[in-house]
N, C-alpha and C positions, 0 to 999 in steps of 0.2 A: 246436205249434199248426198247424192246417190251415185252408186257405181253399177255398171252392167257387167255381167260375167256368166260363167258356166260352172256348174257343179257336176262333177262326175261321180257316180256311185256304182260300185261293183258289189253285188250281193252274192256271196258264196254259200251262205246258209239260208235256204229258201224259207226257213221258219221265221226269218226276220222281216219278210216282205210286208206283213201287216203293220209292224211297228214303223217301218220306213214310210209307208203310205200315210199313216197317222201323222207323222212329223211333217211330211210334205203338205198334207191338208191344212195343218195348223199354221203353215207359213205360206199359204196360197196367195196372200196379198203381194208377195214379192216375186212370185213365179210367173214368168211371161210365157214359157212353153216347156213342154216335157216330151222326151222321147224315151221309151223303154223297149228294150230288146231282150226277149228271153232266148238265151243261147242254150237250147235244149241239149245239144250233144255234149256240152261241157257242164251241164247242170248248174248254170249261173244266170244271173240277170244283170244287165247293164242299163243304167238310166242316166240320161243327161238332162240337166235342168238349166234353162236360161233364167237368170235372176236379174232384177232391177230393184235395188234397195240400198239402204244405208249399210255401211260396213258392220254396224251393230246388228242389224236385221239378218244380214247374210251370215255373220259370225254365229248368231243364235241358231240358225238353220244347220250350218255345218257342225257346230259344236254338239247339238243334240243328235245329229246323225252319227257323229263320231263315238257316241256312247253305246251304240247298238252293236252287239257282238255279231260277227260273221259278215261284216261289210267293211269296205274301204271307201273313203271319201276324199276327193281332192277338188280344189277350186282354183279358178283363174279369174281375176277381176281386172277391169280397166284401171289404168293408173289415173286417168282423167276422171274428175268428178262431173256429174251431170245435174242440172237443175230440173225440177218439175216444170212441165209446160203448162 
């Protein structure tokens, strides 16, 4: 069973960008879409990721992101489970 959701990432330490991108690349199989906004006047980056995966897959992604210093990660998932078509 899969869930659909959004993962929000706020990067306050721009030195962490390459690690975040590496983690996202490694979880690309559950990423449906990505929007990244560099907020230059505040010197931060904001990324939103649409995900479609099992709770284990999504938890792996957010868990690995949570270990990166200088970023904040939050997720919101559907309560409903979806089947693959």
